[in-house]
Phi, psi and omega in degrees: 000319180296322180294324179294320179292317179297317178299316179297315179297316180296317179297319178295318178297319178296320178296316180296316179296321179296318179295316179297317179296318178298318178296320179295318178297318178299314181296319180294318179291325177296316179295322179296318178296318179296319179296317178299318178297317180296320178296315179298318180296320179294317177299319179296319179300311182288331174294321177295317178298316180296319179295320179298314180291328177297314183289325176297318177299318178297319181291328178288317182287324184231068184297332181286343181282343183236087182297134185298336181264009181247162176242145182227145171230123183211175178244154176294164184288344182209169176296147181232124175060032180082002179261126181300143182300334179290343178268003180243121180242129179249127178246128175243122182230178178277149174274124186265356182268147180280347184273352182279149177298155180303135178084003179291137182238153173267130176235119176238140179237128178245129181238123175268110184246017179285169181293000000 
C-alpha cells in the first residue's frame, strides 16, 4: 500500500514538472520569435532609410534622369542590411499638392522583411 502511494505522488510530481517545463519552453520560443521579428523590422526600417537617402542622392547627382512629371519604381543597386535588393521597392512620384515647392517629389520605400 505504501509503495502505491509513493508511486502516485512521484507520478503526479513528474506530471507537474513536465507541465511547467513545457510552459517554459513555449514562453522561451515565443520570446525568440518576437525578438527575431523585431530584429527583422529594425533592419527593414534602416534599409528603407538607406534606400531613401540613396535615391535622394541619385536625384541630386543626376537631376535630368528623374523628370519631375514622371513616376519611377526601382530597386537599390545592392542588398542593404542583409535584405535582398529585390525585397526593397523605391517609388518616386509627383507631388500633387499645390503648397509644395516647385520640383518637390514623393519618395516612398517599401521593404518586405518576412521570412
